[in-house]
C-alpha positions in Angstrom: -61.5 -10.0 -2.7 -59.9 -7.1 -0.7 -56.7 -5.1 -1.4 -53.9 -5.3 1.0 -54.7 -2.2 3.1 -58.4 -3.5 3.4 -57.1 -6.8 4.6 -54.7 -5.3 7.1 -57.4 -3.2 8.5 -60.0 -6.1 8.8 -57.4 -8.4 10.5 -56.2 -5.6 12.9 -59.7 -4.6 13.9 -60.9 -8.1 14.5 -57.6 -9.2 16.3 -57.8 -6.1 18.5 -61.4 -7.1 19.6 -60.5 -10.7 20.1 -57.2 -10.2 21.8 -57.7 -6.9 23.4 -54.2 -5.8 22.7 -53.5 -3.5 19.8 -49.8 -4.1 19.8 -50.3 -7.9 19.5 -53.0 -7.3 16.9 -50.4 -5.6 14.8 -48.3 -8.8 15.0 -51.3 -10.8 14.0 -51.4 -8.8 10.7 -47.8 -10.0 9.9 -48.8 -13.6 10.7 -52.0 -13.5 8.5 -51.6 -11.0 5.7 -47.8 -10.8 5.2 -47.6 -14.6 5.3 -49.8 -15.1 2.4 -48.0 -15.4 -1.1 -51.0 -14.0 -2.9 -53.7 -12.1 -1.3 -56.1 -12.9 -4.1 -56.3 -16.4 -2.8 -57.3 -15.3 0.6 -61.2 -14.9 1.0 -62.7 -13.1 4.0 -63.8 -16.3 5.6 -60.4 -17.8 5.5 -58.8 -14.6 6.7 -61.2 -14.4 9.6 -60.2 -18.1 10.5 -56.5 -17.2 10.4 -57.0 -14.2 12.5 -59.1 -16.1 15.0 -56.3 -18.8 15.3 -53.5 -16.2 15.7 -55.7 -14.1 18.3 -56.2 -17.4 20.4 -52.4 -17.6 20.9 -52.4 -14.2 22.6 -53.4 -14.0 26.2 -56.4 -11.6 26.1 -55.9 -8.2 27.8 -58.6 -5.8 28.6 -59.3 -3.2 25.9 -57.9 0.1 27.0 -59.2 3.0 24.8 -60.9 6.3 25.4 -63.8 5.2 23.2 -64.6 2.0 25.1 -66.0 2.2 28.6 -63.9 0.1 30.9 -67.0 -2.1 32.1 -67.5 -3.2 28.5 -63.8 -3.9 27.8 -63.6 -5.9 31.1 -66.7 -7.9 30.4 -65.4 -8.7 26.9 -62.0 -9.9 28.4 -63.8 -12.1 30.9 -65.4 -14.3 28.2 -63.7 -17.4 27.1 -62.0 -17.2 23.6 -64.8 -19.0 21.8 -67.5 -17.0 23.5 -65.7 -13.8 22.7 -65.2 -14.8 19.0 -69.0 -15.7 18.8 -70.1 -12.5 20.4 -67.8 -10.2 18.3 -68.8 -11.9 15.0 -72.5 -12.0 15.8 -73.2 -8.8 17.9 -70.5 -6.5 16.7 -70.1 -7.4 13.0 -73.4 -9.2 12.5 -71.9 -12.1 10.6 -74.1 -14.8 9.4 -74.1 -18.1 11.5 -72.2 -20.2 8.9 -69.5 -17.6 8.4 -69.1 -17.4 12.2 -68.9 -21.3 12.4 -66.4 -21.4 9.5 -64.2 -18.7 11.3 -64.4 -20.4 14.6 -64.0 -23.9 13.0 -66.9 -25.4 14.8 -70.5 -26.3 13.9 -73.2 -23.8 13.8 -74.8 -25.4 16.8 -71.6 -25.1 18.8 -71.2 -21.5 17.6 -74.7 -20.7 18.7 -74.1 -22.2 22.1 -71.0 -20.2 22.5 -73.0 -17.1 21.6 -75.8 -18.0 24.1 -73.2 -18.3 26.9 -71.5 -15.1 25.8 -74.9 -13.2 25.8 -75.6 -14.5 29.2 -72.2 -13.5 30.6 -72.3 -9.9 28.9 -75.9 -9.4 30.4 -74.7 -10.6 33.8 -71.6 -8.3 33.7 -73.3 -5.2 32.2 -77.0 -5.6 32.4 -79.3 -6.3 29.5 -79.6 -2.8 28.4 -75.8 -2.0 28.4 -75.0 -5.3 26.8 -77.1 -4.6 23.9 -75.5 -1.1 23.3 -72.0 -2.6 24.0 -72.0 -4.1 20.5 -72.4 -0.8 18.8 -69.9 0.9 21.0 -67.4 -1.8 20.0 -68.3 -1.4 16.4 -67.7 2.2 16.5 -64.5 1.7 18.3 -63.4 -0.9 15.7 -64.2 1.3 12.7 -62.3 4.2 14.3 -59.2 2.0 14.3 -56.4 2.1 11.7 -53.4 0.0 11.3 -50.6 1.4 13.6 -48.0 3.4 12.0 -45.3 1.3 13.5 -46.6 -1.7 11.6 -46.7 0.4 8.3 -43.1 1.6 8.9 -41.9 -1.9 9.8 -43.5 -3.4 6.5 -41.9 -0.7 4.4 -38.5 -1.3 6.0 -38.9 -5.1 5.2 -39.9 -4.2 1.7 -36.9 -1.9 1.3 -34.6 -4.5 2.6 -36.0 -7.1 0.1 -35.4 -4.7 -2.7 -31.9 -3.8 -1.6 -31.3 -7.5 -1.3 -32.5 -8.1 -4.8 -30.4 -5.2 -6.2 -27.4 -6.6 -4.4 -28.0 -10.0 -5.8 -28.4 -8.6 -9.4 -25.1 -6.6 -9.0 -23.2 -9.7 -7.7 -24.6 -11.9 -10.7 -23.6 -9.1 -13.1 -20.1 -9.1 -11.7 -19.7 -12.8 -11.8 -20.9 -12.8 -15.4 -18.4 -10.1 -16.4 -15.5 -12.0 -14.6 -16.5 -15.2 -16.4 -16.7 -13.4 -19.9 -13.3 -11.9 -19.2 -11.9 -15.3 -18.2 -13.2 -17.0 -21.4 -12.2 -14.1 -23.6 -8.5 -13.9 -22.5 -6.1 -14.9 -25.2 -5.1 -18.4 -25.4 -1.5 -18.7 -23.9 0.0 -21.7 -25.5 3.5 -23.2 -24.7 
C-alpha cells in the first residue's frame, strides 16, 4: 500500500517510459490515481495494469531528456507497446514474470515472448553492450523524475474548488433551513 504521492510518482514514471511523453504521463496520473475512490484498495499490480492501459491510448513519442541518450530513446519508441511494456517491466524495473504478465494482461508465456522480441529489437538497434546498459540508464532517468509541478498545481486547484463548492452548499443549506424556520415560526394569521 502506497501513499498518494508514491502512487503518483510510480504511475508517472512508468507512464513516461511507456508513452514517452511526460505531459501525457501527467494525464495518466489523473486517469489512474485521481479516479480511485480509495487508494487503499489499489495494489501496485492493479495500478501498473491501469497505467499500462492508459499509456497504450497515447501515441508513443521518443523520450527527450538530457539524461537519456537519443539512441536509447528512439530504440524504445520503435518497440511495439507490448514489447516496450515487457522490456520496461523486466529490464528497467526488474519485475517478476507473473507481475509483468498481470500488468500486461497476458500469459507469462506471451509476456516472455514479447520480452524476447524486445530484447532482440533493442540489441539490433543499439548493439548488445549498449542494450544491456540502456536499462540502467532508463532506471536512473526514471528515478530522477518527479511528478510535474503543473499536475500538482492542477490537483490543488481541483481540491480547492471541491472545498469551495462544499462550503457553498453548506451555506445554501443553512440559508434554506433558516428560511424554513422563519416561515414555520411566523405567527398564525387567522381571519
